[in-house]
C-alpha positions in Angstrom: 70.7 151.0 201.2 72.1 147.5 200.6 74.1 148.5 197.6 76.2 151.6 197.1 77.5 153.3 194.0 81.0 151.8 194.6 79.4 148.3 194.0 78.0 149.6 190.7 81.4 150.9 189.7 83.0 147.5 190.5 80.4 145.8 188.2 81.1 148.3 185.4 84.9 147.8 185.7 84.4 144.1 184.8 82.4 145.0 181.7 83.3 146.7 178.5 82.4 150.3 177.7 78.8 151.2 177.0 77.5 147.9 178.6 74.5 148.8 180.7 74.0 147.6 184.3 70.4 148.0 185.5 70.1 148.9 189.2 66.9 149.3 191.1 66.4 152.6 192.8 65.8 150.7 196.1 69.4 149.4 195.9 71.4 152.7 195.7 70.9 156.2 197.0 70.0 158.9 194.4 73.1 160.2 192.5 74.1 163.6 194.0 76.9 166.0 194.3 78.1 164.5 197.6 78.9 161.2 195.8 80.6 163.1 193.0 77.7 163.0 190.5 76.9 165.9 188.3 73.7 166.3 186.4 74.4 165.9 182.7 72.8 165.2 179.3 72.8 162.2 177.2 71.1 160.8 174.0 67.4 160.6 174.5 66.2 157.2 175.7 63.0 158.2 177.6 65.0 158.7 180.7 64.1 161.4 183.3 67.6 162.7 183.9 71.3 161.9 183.3 74.2 162.0 185.8 77.9 161.5 185.4 80.8 160.8 187.8 84.4 160.7 186.7 86.1 157.4 187.3 89.4 155.7 186.3 91.2 158.7 185.0 89.3 160.1 182.0 86.4 157.7 182.1 83.0 158.4 183.6 80.1 156.5 185.0 77.0 157.6 183.0 73.7 157.1 184.9 70.3 157.4 183.2 67.4 157.7 185.6 64.1 156.1 184.9 61.0 155.7 187.1 62.0 152.7 189.1 65.6 152.0 188.1 68.9 153.4 186.8 70.7 152.3 183.7 74.5 152.8 184.2 77.4 152.3 181.8 81.0 153.4 181.5 82.2 155.9 178.9 85.8 156.2 177.8 85.8 160.1 178.0 84.0 162.3 180.4 82.3 165.0 178.3 82.6 167.6 181.1 86.4 167.6 180.6 86.6 166.7 176.9 83.3 167.1 175.0 84.9 166.6 171.6 86.8 163.6 172.8 83.6 162.2 174.2 81.8 162.6 170.9 84.6 160.9 169.0 85.2 158.0 171.4 81.8 157.4 173.0 79.2 158.8 170.5 80.7 158.9 167.0 77.2 158.6 165.5 76.4 162.2 166.6 79.2 164.0 164.7 78.8 161.5 161.8 75.1 162.2 161.5 75.5 165.9 161.8 78.2 165.9 159.1 76.1 163.8 156.8 73.1 166.0 157.3 75.0 169.2 156.5 76.8 167.8 153.5 73.8 166.1 152.0 71.4 168.9 152.7 73.7 171.5 151.2 74.4 169.4 148.1 70.8 168.5 147.5 69.5 172.1 148.1 72.1 173.7 145.9 71.5 171.2 143.0 67.7 171.6 143.4 68.0 175.4 143.3 70.2 175.3 140.2 67.6 173.1 138.4 64.5 175.2 139.3 65.7 178.7 139.8 64.0 180.0 136.6 61.1 177.7 136.4 59.2 178.1 139.7 57.8 181.0 141.7 59.5 180.1 145.0 62.9 178.5 144.2 64.5 179.4 147.5 61.7 178.1 149.6 61.5 174.9 147.7 65.3 174.4 147.9 65.3 175.1 151.6 62.7 172.3 152.0 64.8 169.9 149.9 67.8 170.9 152.0 66.0 170.1 155.3 64.5 166.9 154.0 67.7 165.5 152.5 69.7 166.6 155.5 67.3 165.1 158.0 67.0 161.8 156.2 70.6 161.3 155.5 71.7 162.5 158.9 69.3 160.1 160.7 70.3 157.1 158.5 74.0 157.9 159.1 73.4 158.3 162.9 71.5 154.9 163.1 74.1 153.1 160.8 77.1 154.3 162.8 75.4 153.6 166.1 74.6 150.0 165.0 78.1 149.5 163.7 79.6 150.8 166.9 77.4 148.5 169.0 78.3 145.5 166.8 82.0 146.2 167.1 81.8 146.5 170.9 80.2 143.1 171.4 
């Protein structure tokens, strides 16, 4: 291999957080335990697998594996050691989307039930469907909005 993971880390150290470096699989060995990488999870992006390796104190190198290349970026907090901190610092769109989904779904479902409880044959089922629809829609829009905002602020 002409390029080792240390070289990727050096490139990441010069960039801000969440800035991707694309590395051909022919340039680095596969991430493995020997190099300090641990298989992990990440937001779906059509990747095959995710790996992480702790670097620079609490930070981690996040590797997303694709067919012919890796996408690598630096996170502020390693989720293995501080999952809540990781969500807050590196992926605030996830808790924001979940909170919006729960609050919106609950509110919409409860209001719908109160409006139809005596006028329809299946008020609970209908209200559950309203809860799910409202929660999913609001949660997704919040997730996408916070993600876009975070990306704009990090540029």
